[in-house]
C-alpha positions in Angstrom: 93.7 -2.2 -19.3 90.9 -3.3 -21.7 91.1 -4.5 -25.3 88.7 -3.2 -28.0 86.5 -6.3 -27.4 86.2 -5.9 -23.7 89.0 -8.3 -22.6 91.0 -7.4 -19.6 94.8 -7.2 -20.4 97.0 -7.6 -17.4 99.9 -9.6 -18.9 103.0 -8.3 -20.8 105.3 -10.6 -22.7 108.7 -9.0 -23.3 111.2 -10.4 -25.8 114.5 -9.2 -24.3 116.7 -10.5 -27.2 116.4 -11.9 -30.6 119.5 -14.1 -30.1 119.3 -17.8 -29.4 121.9 -20.6 -28.9 119.5 -23.0 -30.6 118.3 -23.2 -34.2 114.9 -25.0 -33.8 113.6 -26.0 -37.2 110.1 -24.6 -36.7 111.5 -21.3 -35.4 114.4 -20.2 -37.6 116.5 -21.3 -40.5 119.8 -23.3 -39.8 121.8 -20.3 -40.8 120.0 -18.1 -38.3 118.4 -14.7 -38.9 119.7 -11.2 -39.4 120.3 -10.1 -35.8 119.5 -6.7 -34.4 122.3 -4.4 -33.6 122.9 -3.4 -30.0 121.3 0.0 -30.4 118.2 -1.5 -32.0 117.4 -3.5 -28.9 115.5 -1.9 -26.0 117.8 -1.3 -23.0 117.0 -2.7 -19.6 116.4 0.8 -18.4 113.8 1.3 -21.2 112.1 -2.0 -20.3 112.0 -1.1 -16.6 110.3 2.2 -17.5 107.7 0.4 -19.6 107.0 -2.1 -16.8 106.6 0.7 -14.3 104.2 2.6 -16.5 102.0 -0.4 -17.3 102.1 -1.4 -13.6 100.2 1.8 -12.8 97.5 0.6 -15.2 97.0 -3.0 -13.8 99.6 -5.0 -15.7 100.8 -7.3 -12.9 102.1 -10.3 -14.9 105.3 -10.2 -16.9 107.0 -13.0 -18.9 110.5 -12.7 -20.3 111.1 -14.4 -23.6 113.6 -14.2 -26.5 115.2 -15.6 -28.6 116.7 -17.2 -25.6 116.5 -14.7 -22.7 119.3 -16.3 -20.7 121.9 -15.4 -23.4 121.4 -11.7 -22.7 124.0 -10.3 -20.3 122.7 -8.8 -17.1 119.4 -10.8 -17.1 119.7 -11.7 -13.4 120.1 -8.0 -12.4 117.2 -7.0 -14.7 115.0 -9.6 -12.9 116.0 -8.2 -9.6 115.2 -4.6 -10.7 111.9 -5.7 -12.2 110.9 -7.3 -8.9 111.9 -4.1 -7.0 109.3 -2.1 -8.9 106.7 -3.7 -6.7 103.8 -4.0 -9.2 104.7 -7.4 -10.7 102.9 -10.2 -8.9 103.9 -13.0 -11.3 107.4 -12.8 -13.0 108.1 -15.8 -15.3 110.4 -16.8 -18.2 110.3 -19.0 -21.3 113.6 -20.7 -22.0 115.1 -23.6 -23.8 116.6 -24.6 -20.5 120.2 -25.2 -21.8 121.7 -22.5 -19.5 119.4 -23.0 -16.5 121.7 -25.6 -14.8 124.1 -22.8 -13.7 121.5 -20.0 -13.4 118.3 -21.4 -11.8 119.2 -20.6 -8.2 120.4 -17.1 -9.1 117.2 -16.4 -11.0 115.1 -17.6 -8.1 117.1 -15.5 -5.6 116.7 -12.4 -7.9 112.9 -12.7 -7.9 111.9 -15.0 -10.8 108.8 -17.0 -9.9 108.7 -19.7 -12.5 109.9 -21.0 -15.8 108.5 -22.6 -19.0 111.1 -24.9 -20.6 110.9 -26.1 -24.2 111.7 -29.8 -24.7 110.1 -31.4 -27.8 111.6 -34.8 -27.4 113.7 -36.8 -24.9 115.7 -38.5 -27.6 119.2 -37.0 -27.9 119.4 -37.5 -31.7 115.9 -36.1 -32.4 116.5 -33.3 -30.0 119.6 -32.3 -31.8 117.8 -32.5 -35.1 115.0 -30.2 -33.9 117.3 -27.7 -32.2 120.1 -27.7 -34.7 122.8 -27.6 -32.1 121.2 -28.4 -28.7 122.1 -31.2 -26.3 119.1 -32.7 -24.5 121.3 -33.4 -21.4 121.8 -29.7 -20.9 118.0 -29.0 -21.0 117.3 -32.0 -18.6 119.9 -30.6 -16.2 118.2 -27.2 -16.5 114.8 -28.8 -15.6 116.3 -30.5 -12.6 117.9 -27.3 -11.4 114.7 -25.3 -11.9 112.8 -27.8 -9.7 115.5 -27.8 -7.0 115.6 -24.0 -7.0 111.8 -23.8 -6.4 110.9 -22.1 -9.7 107.4 -23.6 -9.3 105.6 -24.7 -11.1 108.1 -25.8 -13.7 106.2 -26.2 -17.0 107.6 -28.2 -19.9 106.4 -27.0 -23.4 106.3 -29.7 -26.1 105.4 -28.7 -29.6 103.7 -31.5 -31.5 106.2 -32.1 -34.3 107.1 -35.2 -36.4 110.0 -35.7 -34.0 107.8 -36.5 -31.0 107.4 -40.3 -30.7 105.2 -42.4 -28.4 108.3 -43.2 -26.3 108.6 -39.5 -25.6 105.0 -39.4 -24.4 105.6 -42.3 -22.0 108.7 -40.5 -20.7 106.6 -37.4 -19.9 104.0 -39.6 -18.3 106.7 -41.0 -16.0 107.9 -37.4 -15.2 104.4 -36.2 -14.3 104.2 -39.0 -11.7 107.6 -38.2 -10.3 107.4 -34.4 -10.0 104.8 -31.7 -9.4 105.3 -30.2 -12.9 103.0 -29.2 -15.7 103.7 -30.9 -19.0 102.0 -29.0 -21.9 101.5 -30.3 -25.4 101.2 -27.5 -28.0 99.7 -27.7 -31.5 102.2 -26.9 -34.2 101.7 -23.3 -35.5 102.5 -22.9 -39.2 104.3 -19.5 -38.9 108.0 -20.6 -38.7 110.5 -21.8 -41.2 109.1 -25.3 -41.8 112.3 -27.1 -41.0 110.4 -29.6 -38.9 106.9 -30.8 -39.9 103.8 -31.1 -37.8 103.3 -34.3 -35.8 100.5 -35.9 -33.9 97.2 -34.2 -32.9 96.2 -33.2 -29.4 93.5 -35.9 -29.5 96.1 -38.6 -30.4 98.3 -37.5 -27.5 95.4 -37.6 -25.1 94.6 -41.1 -26.3 98.1 -42.4 -25.7 98.1 -41.0 -22.2 94.6 -42.3 -21.3 95.5 -45.8 -22.6 98.9 -46.0 -20.9 97.5 -47.9 -17.9 97.4 -45.2 -15.3 93.8 -44.4 -15.5 91.7 -41.8 -17.3 92.6 -38.1 -17.6 90.6 -35.9 -15.3 90.0 -32.2 -15.9 91.4 -30.0 -13.3 91.7 -26.3 -12.6 95.4 -25.2 -12.5 95.7 -21.7 -11.1 99.4 -21.0 -11.6 99.6 -19.5 -15.0 98.4 -16.8 -17.4 97.9 -18.8 -20.6 95.3 -20.8 -22.4 96.2 -24.4 -21.5 93.4 -26.8 -20.4 94.8 -29.0 -17.7 94.2 -32.7 -16.8 95.5 -35.0 -14.2 96.1 -38.8 -14.0 95.1 -40.5 -10.8 98.0 -40.4 -8.2 100.2 -38.2 -10.4 102.0 -35.3 -8.7 101.9 -33.1 -11.8 99.4 -32.2 -14.5 99.1 -32.3 -18.3 98.2 -29.2 -20.3 96.9 -29.0 -23.9 97.2 -25.8 -25.9 95.2 -25.6 -29.2 95.8 -22.3 -31.0 94.6 -23.7 -34.3 91.9 -26.3 -33.8 90.2 -24.6 -30.9 91.5 -21.0 -30.7 91.3 -19.2 -27.4 91.4 -15.6 -28.6 88.3 -14.7 -26.7 90.3 -15.1 -23.4 93.5 -13.4 -24.6 94.8 -11.3 -21.7 98.2 -10.4 -23.1 100.2 -7.8 -25.1 103.6 -8.4 -26.6 106.7 -6.3 -26.9 109.5 -7.2 -29.3 113.2 -6.8 -28.6 113.4 -3.9 -31.0 110.5 -2.0 -29.3 107.4 -2.9 -31.4 104.1 -3.6 -29.6 102.3 -6.6 -31.2 98.6 -6.6 -30.5 98.4 -10.2 -31.8 101.2 -12.8 -32.0 99.7 -14.3 -35.2 99.4 -11.1 -37.2 101.8 -8.7 -38.8 100.5 -5.5 -37.2 103.0 -3.7 -35.0 103.2 -0.3 -33.3 106.6 1.4 -32.9 107.2 2.2 -29.2 110.9 2.8 -29.4 110.6 6.2 -31.2 108.4 7.5 -28.3 110.9 6.2 -25.8 113.9 7.7 -27.4 112.5 11.0 -28.6 111.6 12.4 -25.2 108.0 11.1 -25.0 106.5 11.3 -21.5 104.9 8.4 -19.7 101.5 9.4 -21.0 102.6 9.2 -24.6 104.1 5.7 -23.9 100.9 4.5 -22.3 98.8 5.9 -25.1 100.6 3.7 -27.6 99.7 0.6 -25.6 96.1 1.9 -25.4 96.1 2.2 -29.2 97.5 -1.4 -29.5 94.7 -2.7 -27.4 92.1 -0.9 -29.4 93.6 -2.5 -32.5 93.9 -6.0 -31.0 91.9 -8.2 -33.4 88.9 -10.3 -32.2 90.8 -13.4 -33.2 93.7 -14.6 -35.3 93.2 -15.9 -38.8 95.5 -18.9 -39.0 93.8 -22.0 -40.2 91.4 -20.1 -42.4 91.5 -19.3 -46.1 93.1 -15.9 -46.3 95.0 -13.8 -48.9 98.2 -15.8 -48.5 100.1 -13.0 -46.8 102.8 -14.7 -44.7 103.7 -13.9 -41.1 106.7 -11.5 -41.4 108.4 -12.3 -38.2 108.8 -15.7 -36.8 108.7 -16.9 -33.1 112.4 -16.2 -32.6 111.9 -12.5 -33.3 108.7 -11.9 -31.3 109.0 -14.2 -28.3 106.2 -16.6 -28.9 
């Protein structure tokens, strides 16, 4: 599939639920959000139909997101059914990791290839402050289980908030020497609830790593992934560092993805309000051609680039990360 600006799109991100067992301050308010009713959420059967249709048009990479995808019942069987379609070459998941300790091996056996795990600080008190209710010990156990289960490469996602301290960076430096993981630092995107403020810049984090006494960061090509991170390695480290800059150095010209929300809306761009309703076509008897044509329309309407960081008309992003899957 091709976007209106000539970019190949072969990557579908599916939010399977808007529910989450965390209340991260940059994602949703402490009281949570108004949750979708069961009938508003696309069924697994509907999602499998979409994956099958798009698989016939070159979409071979699928990522499951939320909310927190592991809180949705039947997720392991859904992964098994997705893998059975036969067109998905890379099946991944973004998770907060808190439930992975008990599920990582099941997910791998069902056909999940790899996971991205969010962990914005190693400190228990600051982790609880960011997540609202999370325990860092649960996420750390999830990381260990994911590595043991062979969900490789395990990627750790760290949003640069005010709760990330230098001691956290040194912890991640230690982990990248111990394990063949990818540790990715992500610029704070100002589209959430603002419960946690932005922190250090990417340049500052690179400086801390380069001056930690392990040598200089060296640029590397990291082939396992579909996203925009630029990767670097420290000498003798088993893993790599990734840096993601959606604001200061946007990567829209390489965007290869399309998003589907839990309630059946196609989002041509994460950082825009434009959505196309797919659920009506699915539930009103639309054939496969009608479903695919809505994705074609979404790709034609995919913008050249997002507008965050520029002076605009002040229109806020209507739906936060918890509702569109990030």
